[in-house]
N, C-alpha and C positions, 0 to 999 in steps of 0.2 A: 466563565462558562465551562462546565465539564466537557471532556472530549466526547463522551457518548451523546450529550445534548447537542453538540455541534453536528455530529453525524445524523442524529435523528431529524434535525431540522431540514437537512438536505434530502434524506431518503423519504421523508413524508411528502416531499414534493416530486417524488419519482426521479430524483437526481442521484444516479448511482455510479457515475464515471469519475474515477480517480485519475488525475493527471500525473503521470510519472515524469518528474524533472530529472531524467538521466541525461543531462545536457552535455553533448560531446562536441568539442571544438571542431572536429573533423566532419561533422554532419550539419552544423548550423548553416544558414544562408551565407554565402560568400561575402555579401556586402557588409555584414556585421563584423567580419574579422579584422577590420581596420580600427574598430573601437578600442578604447583603452582597456575596457573589461568586456570583451565580446560575450562571454557566457552570461554575465549579469544583465547586459542589455537584452539578450535573447530571452532570458527568464522573465524579465519584467514585461516584455511584450506578450509572451505566452500567458502570463498571469492576468494581465489586463484584458486579454481576449477571452479568458475562460472562467474567471472567478465567479461570475454570476451563474454559470452552468455546471460547475464542478462540485462533486460531493466532497472531494478532498484533494490534497497534493501529497504525493509520495516522493520524497527527495532521497535519491540514492547517494549516500555519503561518499562512496568510492569515486564518483565523478567529480568530487571537489577535493577530497583528501590527496589525490594524486598531484595536485598543483601546490601542495605545501601551504605555507602561510597565506598566500594570496587566495588559494582555494577556500580556506576556512573563512576568510573575509567575505568571499563571494557567497558562500553558504549562509553565513550570518545575515548578510544584506538581503539575500533572496527570501529567507524566512521572515525577516522584518517587513518585507514588501507585501507579503500575503495578508489579506484581510483577517482580522481576529475572528471572524464568523465562520471561517473555513478550516476544517481539520487539517493539520500538518502532521504527516507521518515521517519519522526519521527511519528510512530504510537502511539501518546500520547493521542489522543481524548480529547483535551482541549476544554474548553468552559465556560467562565466566563465573567464578565463585568468589565469595568473601568480599574484601575491600575493593577488589578489581571491578566486580560487577557494580558495587555501590558507586564507584567513581564514574563508570560508564553511564549509570542512571543520572547522576548529577550533571554530567556533560549534556546529555540529550534533553533532560527535562528542566534543569535549573539554569544552565548557561544558554543553550540554544532555544529554550522555551517551546519545544515541540509538544504536540498534543498526544502523540503516540509513537511507538517504536516497534520494529520487528526483532524477534528474539529466537535464538537457538535454544531448544530445551534439553539437549542431550547430556548436559552435565547435571540435570536434575533441578529440584526446587531451589537449591541454594543459588543457582545461576540466574533465576528469574525473580526471586523474592525481593531484592532491593528495588526493582522496577515496580513490583506490585504494591509496594508501600505508598506509591504516589496515587492516592485514591481517585483523583480527578483525571487521570490519564488513561490511555488504552494501551494494551500490550498484545500485539499480534504474534502468537506463537507459531513457528513453522510446523505445520502438520504434514501436508503432502504438497510438495513444490511442483512447479511447472516444467522443470528441466528434465531431459531424457534420463540422465543418470540418477534421478531420484530413486530408481529401482535398486541402486547399489546398497542402500540401507533402508530407506523409508518404506519400500515395498517388500522387505524381507518378512517371510512368514515365521511366526514364533511358535513355540511348542503348544501354546493354547489355541492355535488355529487362527489367531488374529494377525494382522500385519502390524509392523512396528508403528506406522503412522496412526493406526487406529488406537493403539495404546497411548500415543501422544494426545489424541483427542480426549480419551477417557481421563487422563491425568490433568489436562488443561481444564476440563470441566470441574474436577476436584479443586484445583487452585482457584477457579472462578467462584466457587461457592464461598470462599473466604474473602476474596478481594473485590469481586464484582467488577473487575476491569480487565478481563482477559478477552481476547479474540483469537481467531485462527487465520493462518495463511493457507489457502487451498488452491492449488493450481487449476486454472480454467482449461488446461489441456487434458484434464482427467474427468471426462464427463461421466463415465460409468461409475467411477469411484464416488463422484459427487452425488449422483443419484442414490447410490447404495448407503451413503453415510450421512446424508443431510439431516436425518432425524436425530443423529447423535450430536449435532451442533448446539442444541438447546437454543437459548436466546442470545448466544454470543455473536458479535459482529464478525463477518467473514470478509477477508481481503483476498481478492482473486486476481493474481497476476497471470500472464500468459496469453491474453487475447491479442490477436494481430500478428506480429512478427514471429511469435513462437507457435502459432497455429491454433490457438484457442478461439472458439466461436462465441462472440458476444450474444448472439440470438439464442444459442443453445443454453448458455448459462442463465439468461433471463428466464427462459421457459422453465428450467428446472426449479429455480427459486420461487417463481410465482405459482407454479403448479403445486408447490408444497406450502404455499401461503406464507412464505418468509420474505421479509422486506429489509432485513438488517444486513445488507451486503453492499460491497463496493467493488467495481471492476477496474483494475488498473490498466491504463493504456499509455505507453511511453512512445516508442518509435512510430507506432501507427497513428500518432497524433502530432508529435513534435516536428517530424521531418517530411510532411506531405507536400510542402511547397518551398521553393527557394527564392521566390520573387521578393521585391522590396515590401510588398504588402502581404507577406506570408501569414501574418497573424489573423487576417480576415478569413483565410482558408481554414486555419485551425479553429476559429470560432464557428464557422459553418459546419465543420466536421463534428465538433462536440455537440452541437445542437442536433445534428443528424443522429448521433448516437443516442441522445436523450429521447428523441422522437421514436426511435426503435424500441427503447425501454417502454415508453408509454403505450405503444402499440400492443404490448403483451400484458398489460395490467388487467387482471381478471375483473 
């Protein structure tokens, strides 16, 4: 099944919550830390509790790469545990040129079998082109991110009066005309920019990080998209979902929370 088809099947059911598996050994429930692979056990329980209610899973590679070989094994086993019907996003933020980018693409798509990836666009088309060759995948290009220092570069105004992130949106649309498998990352902490630029997204899928711990409002984002009659978006929630309970039955609380988020989405469907 194509990545976009997986996403469509979820968003058509008003499932827009992307579960961010930024699994941190220092934050998971204490009773799991005695397990031989505490992170994998935690991930499996989270996935079991959420897979029927999640639009996607976004796996931040940094939280696994830092453990070396064991971390890569955990990453692989986590991916294999997720249902084939749910979109898996490799939050790897790759972006290089030539054979280097090609090898990154082979790693994410051929070896780890992810459905989508996050990409830096700032080295230009050469850095994303090897990923775009995978027609059945999705490539979320970093447009305007949710972190405060996005203003260092992304919000710099150019001589033509546009901001740099707006030029990224224009260029991503151009790339998408050829490949039909581009999406955008747009931070949920940027409500005014989201309102002002949503018409420029076209029909590309939008990945929105920043809700919860970073200060973005789930309700505000939902209202903006539905008022513009756009449905092709997913809202990533990591810390605001993973670490809400430390009891032995923590996964039940996570399940209740993602259902609560979905009910909030349904409340605003026009």
